[in-house]
N, C-alpha and C positions, 0 to 999 in steps of 0.2 A: 098664166095657167093654160090659155089657148095655144101657146107655142110649144108645149111639151107633148105628153103622151096623147092628148086629144087630137092634136094636129097630125101626129104620126099615125094615129088610128084612122083619122079621116082620109089621109093619103092612101093607106093600105086598102081602104074601101074602093079606091080608084085604081087599085093594083099598081100603086107606086110604093116601093118598099124602102125603108130608111136603113142604111147601113151605119154601124158605128165606125166612121172612117174619116180620115182627113184626105184631102185631094189637092192637086195642083193642076193648073192648065198649061199645056205646052202645045203650041201650034194648033190651037183650035180643038184639042182633045183633052180629056181628063185622065189623070193617072190617080188611082185611089190607093191609100194605105190603110189596111185594117190590122188590128192586133188587140190584145188584151189592154186594159187601162195600164198606163205606164210604160208601154212598149216603145214610146217615141213617135207616135203618128203625128201629133201637132208639131213637135220639135223638128222632125225631119221635113215635113211639108213647109214649115216657116223658113227653115234654112234653105231648102230648094228654091223657094219663092224669092230669095235674094239674088238668084242668078239671072242673067239677061234672058228675056223671052219667057220666063216662068212666072206665073201668077198663082197665088194661094186662091184655091176655089172653096174649100170647106175645112173647118177646124175640128169638127166632132161628129156631125151627122150629115150623111149624104144620101138624098133620095135618088133612087134608080128606077128605071122602067124599061120595058121592051116596047118598041114601036116599029112596026113593019119588019120585025125580025132582027132589029139592031138594038144594042143596049145604049141608053142614054142616062145621063145624070142631070139633075136640076140643082145646079150650084147656088142658086139664090135663096135656098132654104135658110131661114134665120138660124144663125149659130148661137145657141142659147147661152154659151159661156162668154159671149163677147158683147159689148154695148153696140147699139145700132150704128153709131158712128164708125165702128171698126169692122163691120161686116165685110168679110174678104171678097165676096163674089158680086158685090153690088155693081161692078162695071162689066161683068161677064154676061154673055147671052143667057137667057133663062133655061136653055136646054143645050147640052154639049155631049158628043159621043164619049162614051167611056171605053178607053182603048186598053188599059191595063189595070190589073188589081194585084197588088202585093200584100202578102201576109207577113208582117214584120216579126222577126225573131232576133234576140240577141245572140251573138256568136263572136269568137275571137277574130275571125276572118270573114270577108264578104263572099257570100255564095247565094246562088239562086237555084231554085229547083221547082219544076212544074208539078202541080197536084193533079191527081187523076180526076176524071169527071165526078166520081162519087165524093172525093175529098173536097173538090170545089163546092159541090152542092151543100155538103155539111158545113164547110167553113162560112158560106153565105148564110145559111140558116142560123149558125150560132152567133153571127155578128150583125144580126137584124135587130134593130131597136124596138123595143116594146112588143116583141112577138108573144109575151105571156099574155097580152090583152086580146090576142086573136081568138075568135070562135072557131069552131070546127071548119066552117066553110072557108074563112080566111086562112086558117092554117093549111088547108088543102091547096088553095090558090097560091099560097106563099111557097110551099114545097114544090109545086109544078113550076112556078117561076124560077126557083133556084135550080131545078133540074134543067130547064131550058137554057138558062144562062151558062150553066156548067158545060153545055155542049157547044156554046159559041165563044165564050171568053175563058181562057185558062187562067186561073189564079196561080201565081207563083209565090213560094216563100222567098223572102229576101232577109237573109241573115247577115248581120253586120255588127261591128264592134260599136257600142254605144259610148264612144270616146270623142270628144269634141275635135281633137286633133286629126281624127280619121274622117271627118265629114267631107272634106274635099275629095277624098277617094270614093266615098259613097256617091257624091254628086256625079263624078266622072262615070261611075258604073251605071247610074240610073238614067242619065241624060245622054 
């Protein structure tokens, strides 16, 4: 019970916000994948992690924070869907820069598109875990955080065919 909503809420009190996202580590930086349930976040991250130089960093929940004007992720957050022996980021540093965020969409062809600042903020807000538990003060801090992040990191949509045979093309596009 301590690893679910109470931990997410405790982190929010420290202005660390948890995204419903999977992530990979490439060259000391994280790339996150957000999307609705069933959009392929975990599948895509796991497939990418099979590539040389890529490690799985999170499977479902990714805590993020601003520090000295830069966006960081905390990949060692316990992934609740996985047993402790299979935690993906156990060998990664506790804090890594978050360089890219993709919002996944299914489409017949691969395409990326940048979101505006306001679309980015709304996307971050809508993909925050347990935001319904936030009181007025936490909601205000969370909205301000999402606004700040949207001016620093552009979220891009990443549309791709969710067909196994197309995953090598997806890897090439992303990496």
